[in-house]
Legacy VTK file of the C-alpha trace (Angstrom):
# vtk DataFile Version 3.0
C-alpha trace
ASCII
DATASET POLYDATA
POINTS 445 float
90.366 76.171 77.901
92.847 73.776 79.847
92.176 72.787 83.518
94.124 74.525 85.976
94.509 77.685 88.159
96.465 80.626 88.144
99.013 81.869 85.735
99.281 84.592 82.954
98.221 83.584 79.526
97.093 86.274 77.145
95.613 89.925 77.078
91.919 89.511 76.665
89.359 91.780 75.398
87.197 93.059 78.239
83.252 93.717 78.174
82.094 97.180 78.117
79.929 98.362 80.658
77.935 101.753 80.451
79.906 104.583 82.278
78.384 106.941 84.656
77.144 110.392 83.273
78.170 112.014 86.500
80.342 115.229 86.086
81.005 117.626 89.013
79.247 121.056 87.863
81.497 123.979 87.476
82.067 126.277 90.717
80.911 129.955 90.268
80.737 131.227 93.660
81.414 130.173 97.512
77.716 129.621 98.005
78.606 126.523 95.231
80.932 124.748 97.819
79.535 125.258 101.167
82.858 126.622 102.824
82.969 130.139 104.116
85.274 133.025 102.868
87.037 132.665 106.048
87.670 128.951 105.775
89.122 129.556 102.150
91.206 132.279 103.442
92.753 130.138 105.895
93.685 127.313 103.555
95.134 130.056 101.138
97.227 131.316 104.155
98.477 127.922 104.841
99.485 127.140 101.583
101.671 130.432 101.006
102.871 129.685 104.580
104.538 126.515 103.500
105.235 127.548 99.784
106.342 131.227 100.388
105.349 132.902 97.178
102.448 131.876 94.694
100.824 133.740 91.839
96.969 134.088 91.887
96.713 131.425 89.305
98.925 128.884 91.019
97.163 129.431 94.388
93.827 128.792 92.706
95.186 125.751 91.037
96.335 124.378 94.445
93.163 125.067 96.174
91.213 123.768 92.989
88.799 126.655 92.771
88.616 129.266 89.872
90.602 132.327 90.052
88.151 134.570 88.524
85.106 135.284 90.507
86.423 133.420 93.596
90.120 133.376 94.510
90.478 137.025 93.057
87.978 138.180 95.969
89.678 136.006 98.626
93.170 137.536 97.678
91.912 140.853 97.538
90.248 140.487 101.079
93.580 139.050 102.332
95.555 141.926 100.547
93.210 144.594 102.231
93.748 143.112 105.627
97.538 142.774 105.198
97.767 139.235 105.459
99.356 139.075 102.186
101.093 141.450 99.753
102.158 141.603 95.998
105.871 141.089 95.351
106.068 141.086 91.517
103.949 140.107 88.384
104.989 137.241 86.195
102.763 137.621 83.474
99.450 139.325 82.229
96.317 139.774 84.298
95.681 139.881 87.943
95.947 136.232 88.324
99.876 136.748 87.520
100.682 138.849 90.531
102.882 136.872 92.888
101.687 137.088 96.319
103.745 136.587 99.672
102.618 136.156 103.097
103.148 138.707 105.624
103.851 138.607 109.438
100.544 139.114 110.224
99.586 136.315 107.758
102.001 134.124 109.349
100.602 134.540 112.582
96.990 133.755 111.229
98.233 130.875 109.261
100.062 129.337 112.617
96.657 129.773 114.422
95.011 127.817 111.523
97.587 125.288 111.438
97.007 124.520 115.167
93.470 123.534 114.434
94.478 121.524 111.069
97.579 121.231 108.903
95.615 120.298 105.852
96.840 122.407 102.933
95.525 120.953 99.652
92.417 121.230 97.298
89.079 122.589 98.897
87.010 119.784 100.275
83.736 119.156 99.171
80.474 118.506 101.476
79.713 115.166 102.745
76.151 115.576 101.072
77.718 116.172 97.696
80.083 113.054 98.215
77.470 110.883 98.931
75.065 112.013 96.169
78.210 111.656 93.721
78.480 107.969 94.939
74.671 107.044 94.437
74.917 108.831 90.653
77.963 106.883 90.070
76.722 103.526 91.586
78.661 100.432 90.073
75.195 98.677 89.946
75.355 94.866 89.331
77.513 93.713 86.637
76.067 91.806 83.642
78.714 89.062 82.930
77.980 86.141 80.493
80.176 83.002 79.992
81.908 84.406 76.806
82.435 87.587 78.469
83.887 85.949 81.711
86.111 83.712 79.673
87.553 86.802 77.536
87.964 88.839 80.461
89.833 86.108 82.271
91.753 85.252 79.296
95.125 85.838 80.929
94.290 83.285 83.620
94.156 79.511 83.280
90.974 78.581 85.083
88.682 75.564 85.071
85.354 75.385 83.933
84.035 74.649 87.389
85.772 77.879 88.768
84.473 79.973 86.042
80.939 78.670 86.448
81.019 79.630 90.082
82.820 82.907 89.343
80.320 84.347 86.791
77.385 84.381 89.171
79.496 85.661 91.928
80.679 88.526 90.102
77.085 89.136 88.772
75.931 89.347 92.543
77.920 92.482 92.997
78.001 91.751 96.529
80.637 89.638 98.280
82.900 86.874 97.395
84.894 84.605 99.514
87.806 82.847 97.908
89.612 80.128 99.752
92.240 77.228 99.121
95.763 76.622 99.310
98.371 79.507 98.598
99.917 79.988 95.349
97.093 79.048 93.091
96.010 82.459 91.986
93.240 83.737 94.347
94.868 87.372 94.478
95.048 87.148 90.570
91.469 86.185 90.356
90.179 89.023 92.669
92.203 91.608 90.632
90.800 90.259 87.453
87.331 90.829 88.909
87.940 94.453 89.539
89.075 95.057 86.055
86.400 92.775 84.431
83.433 94.137 86.279
83.874 97.934 86.549
85.779 99.563 83.729
84.234 102.871 83.570
85.884 105.908 85.211
84.601 107.910 87.965
85.071 111.054 89.834
85.926 111.285 93.708
86.903 114.392 95.620
90.315 115.149 97.007
88.971 115.484 100.260
85.616 115.665 101.993
84.379 118.194 104.771
82.433 116.907 107.474
81.299 119.322 110.544
84.245 121.424 109.914
86.585 118.534 109.824
88.778 117.530 106.747
88.728 113.781 105.587
91.366 113.234 102.879
89.910 110.736 100.298
92.102 110.687 97.047
95.119 108.523 97.884
97.715 107.976 95.068
98.402 104.307 96.122
94.804 103.132 96.042
93.548 105.402 93.264
94.680 105.320 89.656
94.103 108.465 87.570
91.914 108.150 84.566
93.175 109.249 81.104
93.318 113.066 80.478
90.019 114.361 80.132
89.117 116.201 76.735
90.046 119.825 75.973
86.222 120.696 76.839
86.916 120.045 80.437
90.325 121.639 80.733
91.244 124.724 82.771
91.262 127.988 81.076
92.957 129.941 83.446
91.442 133.124 84.396
88.132 131.812 83.103
87.732 129.094 85.617
87.033 125.456 84.462
84.373 123.523 82.806
84.188 121.150 85.987
84.734 121.546 89.519
88.753 120.713 90.039
87.841 119.531 93.672
87.174 116.239 92.040
89.766 113.972 90.331
88.868 111.488 87.574
90.098 107.983 88.349
89.721 104.382 87.456
87.153 102.387 89.391
89.079 101.607 92.665
90.505 98.205 93.582
91.872 98.529 97.177
93.853 95.511 98.570
94.574 95.261 102.519
96.068 92.347 104.300
97.522 91.379 107.637
97.793 95.149 108.379
94.148 95.543 108.447
92.459 96.595 112.019
89.121 97.402 113.249
90.266 101.093 113.691
91.307 101.182 109.912
87.583 100.676 109.164
86.633 103.739 110.453
87.808 107.437 110.142
91.546 107.612 111.162
92.418 110.939 112.845
96.019 112.070 112.428
97.127 113.510 115.677
99.896 115.497 114.218
98.337 116.844 111.131
95.027 117.157 112.573
92.878 115.885 109.848
91.271 112.502 109.137
92.000 109.820 106.622
89.301 108.000 104.819
89.040 104.257 105.682
89.703 101.493 103.076
86.195 100.754 102.417
85.390 104.554 101.596
88.569 104.769 99.318
87.077 101.473 97.475
83.505 103.085 96.973
82.368 102.336 93.466
84.948 99.281 93.152
86.359 96.334 94.714
87.904 95.928 98.134
90.052 92.874 98.526
90.876 91.486 101.997
93.789 89.276 101.280
95.304 86.654 103.766
91.829 86.930 105.648
92.291 85.454 109.121
95.806 86.434 109.516
94.812 89.969 110.789
95.689 90.977 114.326
92.025 91.190 114.911
89.637 88.047 115.172
87.856 87.077 112.004
84.739 87.001 113.582
84.934 90.586 114.766
85.942 91.811 111.217
82.857 89.831 109.805
80.764 91.671 112.395
82.088 94.966 111.301
80.722 94.043 107.766
77.185 92.538 108.286
75.548 96.017 108.465
77.303 97.539 105.310
77.131 94.274 103.221
73.224 94.188 104.052
72.176 97.606 103.797
74.786 99.009 101.473
75.302 101.921 103.988
78.127 102.468 106.336
78.365 104.487 109.642
81.565 106.367 110.496
82.549 108.087 113.721
84.330 111.416 114.153
86.851 111.631 117.350
83.984 113.713 118.857
81.584 110.893 118.743
79.683 112.266 116.176
78.535 109.359 113.659
77.966 110.122 109.727
76.229 107.918 107.122
78.144 107.167 103.771
77.116 104.865 100.954
78.820 101.292 100.993
78.945 100.650 96.852
81.734 98.148 97.287
82.136 94.574 96.216
84.140 92.909 98.998
86.367 89.857 98.186
87.637 87.824 101.048
90.810 85.751 100.147
92.405 83.176 102.520
94.797 80.284 102.620
93.088 78.970 105.772
90.439 76.478 106.136
87.083 78.352 106.416
86.049 76.005 109.618
89.106 77.425 111.328
88.094 81.127 110.663
84.377 81.430 111.498
81.249 79.404 112.080
78.859 78.378 109.544
76.219 81.434 110.601
79.039 83.882 109.451
79.850 82.240 106.252
76.124 82.169 105.259
76.309 85.942 105.287
78.947 85.768 102.539
77.003 85.529 99.242
79.318 83.324 97.240
82.131 80.867 98.559
84.501 79.616 95.920
87.440 77.112 96.549
90.507 77.749 94.315
92.067 74.187 94.238
95.537 72.802 93.486
96.145 72.209 89.590
96.117 68.769 88.329
99.303 66.934 86.909
97.916 67.832 83.565
97.172 71.471 84.291
100.597 71.818 85.830
102.375 70.423 82.462
100.241 73.184 80.471
101.019 75.866 82.945
104.873 75.087 82.720
104.802 74.712 78.908
103.158 78.192 78.676
105.776 79.647 81.244
108.583 78.097 79.298
107.327 79.295 75.987
106.919 82.647 77.413
110.627 82.908 78.855
112.398 81.303 75.918
113.005 77.958 77.636
113.149 74.974 75.810
110.390 72.574 77.035
110.821 68.825 77.615
108.464 66.547 78.951
111.114 64.198 80.328
112.595 67.161 82.196
109.081 68.039 83.603
108.548 64.188 84.544
111.876 64.109 86.203
110.723 67.337 88.209
107.456 65.786 89.327
108.881 62.464 90.544
112.021 63.874 92.189
110.710 67.120 93.766
106.827 66.212 93.958
105.918 62.571 94.137
108.931 61.523 96.572
108.957 64.699 98.462
105.140 64.453 99.034
104.723 68.032 97.867
101.565 69.576 96.718
101.324 71.021 92.940
100.740 74.774 93.165
99.960 76.828 89.932
102.601 79.462 90.869
105.397 77.008 91.067
106.054 76.710 87.098
106.382 80.425 86.718
108.849 80.616 89.904
111.012 77.571 88.660
111.300 79.149 85.162
112.467 82.165 86.798
115.031 80.220 88.466
116.330 78.415 85.307
116.661 81.841 83.682
118.678 82.992 86.448
121.145 79.937 86.448
121.338 80.071 82.894
122.365 83.674 82.826
124.883 82.796 85.520
126.508 79.800 83.859
126.224 81.746 80.303
124.281 78.806 78.905
120.951 78.015 77.128
117.893 77.956 79.396
116.939 74.299 79.126
115.137 71.830 81.269
117.776 69.248 81.544
118.198 67.295 85.048
120.981 69.471 86.095
119.259 72.657 85.508
116.053 71.312 87.278
118.083 70.287 90.270
119.811 73.514 90.710
116.471 75.460 90.153
114.589 73.066 92.592
117.328 73.236 95.168
117.206 77.188 95.049
113.608 77.465 95.199
112.053 74.620 97.653
112.815 75.097 101.312
113.499 71.451 103.127
110.784 71.105 105.917
LINES 1 446
445 0 1 2 3 4 5 6 7 8 9 10 11 12 13 14 15 16 17 18 19 20 21 22 23 24 25 26 27 28 29 30 31 32 33 34 35 36 37 38 39 40 41 42 43 44 45 46 47 48 49 50 51 52 53 54 55 56 57 58 59 60 61 62 63 64 65 66 67 68 69 70 71 72 73 74 75 76 77 78 79 80 81 82 83 84 85 86 87 88 89 90 91 92 93 94 95 96 97 98 99 100 101 102 103 104 105 106 107 108 109 110 111 112 113 114 115 116 117 118 119 120 121 122 123 124 125 126 127 128 129 130 131 132 133 134 135 136 137 138 139 140 141 142 143 144 145 146 147 148 149 150 151 152 153 154 155 156 157 158 159 160 161 162 163 164 165 166 167 168 169 170 171 172 173 174 175 176 177 178 179 180 181 182 183 184 185 186 187 188 189 190 191 192 193 194 195 196 197 198 199 200 201 202 203 204 205 206 207 208 209 210 211 212 213 214 215 216 217 218 219 220 221 222 223 224 225 226 227 228 229 230 231 232 233 234 235 236 237 238 239 240 241 242 243 244 245 246 247 248 249 250 251 252 253 254 255 256 257 258 259 260 261 262 263 264 265 266 267 268 269 270 271 272 273 274 275 276 277 278 279 280 281 282 283 284 285 286 287 288 289 290 291 292 293 294 295 296 297 298 299 300 301 302 303 304 305 306 307 308 309 310 311 312 313 314 315 316 317 318 319 320 321 322 323 324 325 326 327 328 329 330 331 332 333 334 335 336 337 338 339 340 341 342 343 344 345 346 347 348 349 350 351 352 353 354 355 356 357 358 359 360 361 362 363 364 365 366 367 368 369 370 371 372 373 374 375 376 377 378 379 380 381 382 383 384 385 386 387 388 389 390 391 392 393 394 395 396 397 398 399 400 401 402 403 404 405 406 407 408 409 410 411 412 413 414 415 416 417 418 419 420 421 422 423 424 425 426 427 428 429 430 431 432 433 434 435 436 437 438 439 440 441 442 443 444
């Protein structure tokens, strides 16, 4: 493999890792979910308050509980107490009745909304969530040299970097990537997540803690897994084969940057909606948490590392409700720190020792830069020319005392393509085209 860092190269096969056998068991009664009938009634009324009309089947789907044996009884109680009423029937069976909220139901829904505006799938208990994470533990990956090269086949990496990355990934703990910008640190971290943890897992939409709701599933940070097989699909009035309060996702890869704060690492209470949002590390449980641009957060790096000491060493984290109550959750996360700043400017040696693996991602050599440029040009249909590259290196790197970066070939090829389309000419590496591309890309400092 050519020496160098950072660009896309090819699609590689990935090592297979044994998947978890955890499957949420089906729900048969309220005793299975740890929520009272009154709590579920309030949730149903809040959903009807916002929606206006719902069939029994649709409402059961929204709450993620089976209609038969559970939601049918909840709706019957609400109807008997005149909180809902049947308006019409749009199909066959009791679940096809269309329900509307009454005036009394609106009053009770508003009372419930004063306490919490959460109106989604019923949450699972904290104990259920903690047990599921332990059963679906990502464990320690077993990556070997051949598997690593295949998994990182779409990146050009030096043997030295590969030999450091392999043990780091196998540790399953913490990795500290540092070096100049533009050499592929974020791409490496992303590849680590894809390579090491490939099997799917289940997480709940929300968690219930001491009567409070914590929303966990996040469509931004969680990617839905492929559709489950037919044996796990819902069967309308008969309920489901699994507990639909859980969603099947790919192992999480959560990336945070300069927006990270200490408050964002604890339960975040929404004063408007009156429920909690799970912190980043909980959303990343079972996968990878990348802290990009480490050192550029509004909080001191030392304070951030202090926050990670206990979770990294004990694999347990402690979160606080706004009432002051603390709860324990598993910390099953591989944490990757990525920074462009010199490590000595961030923290002292004692703190760096707590991070298991430190890997420098260096600038590419001239030969590596040429290999990268040649591949990027070929990928974009640009006629590669060694003389054109020599001119680029002499005029815009050596004379300008500019450092080589692995991202530059990709970006300069993009510039050449844009200019060629504008001039309606073939994309080539002539001196004129290189001057135009470099002039539009590099900033005079």
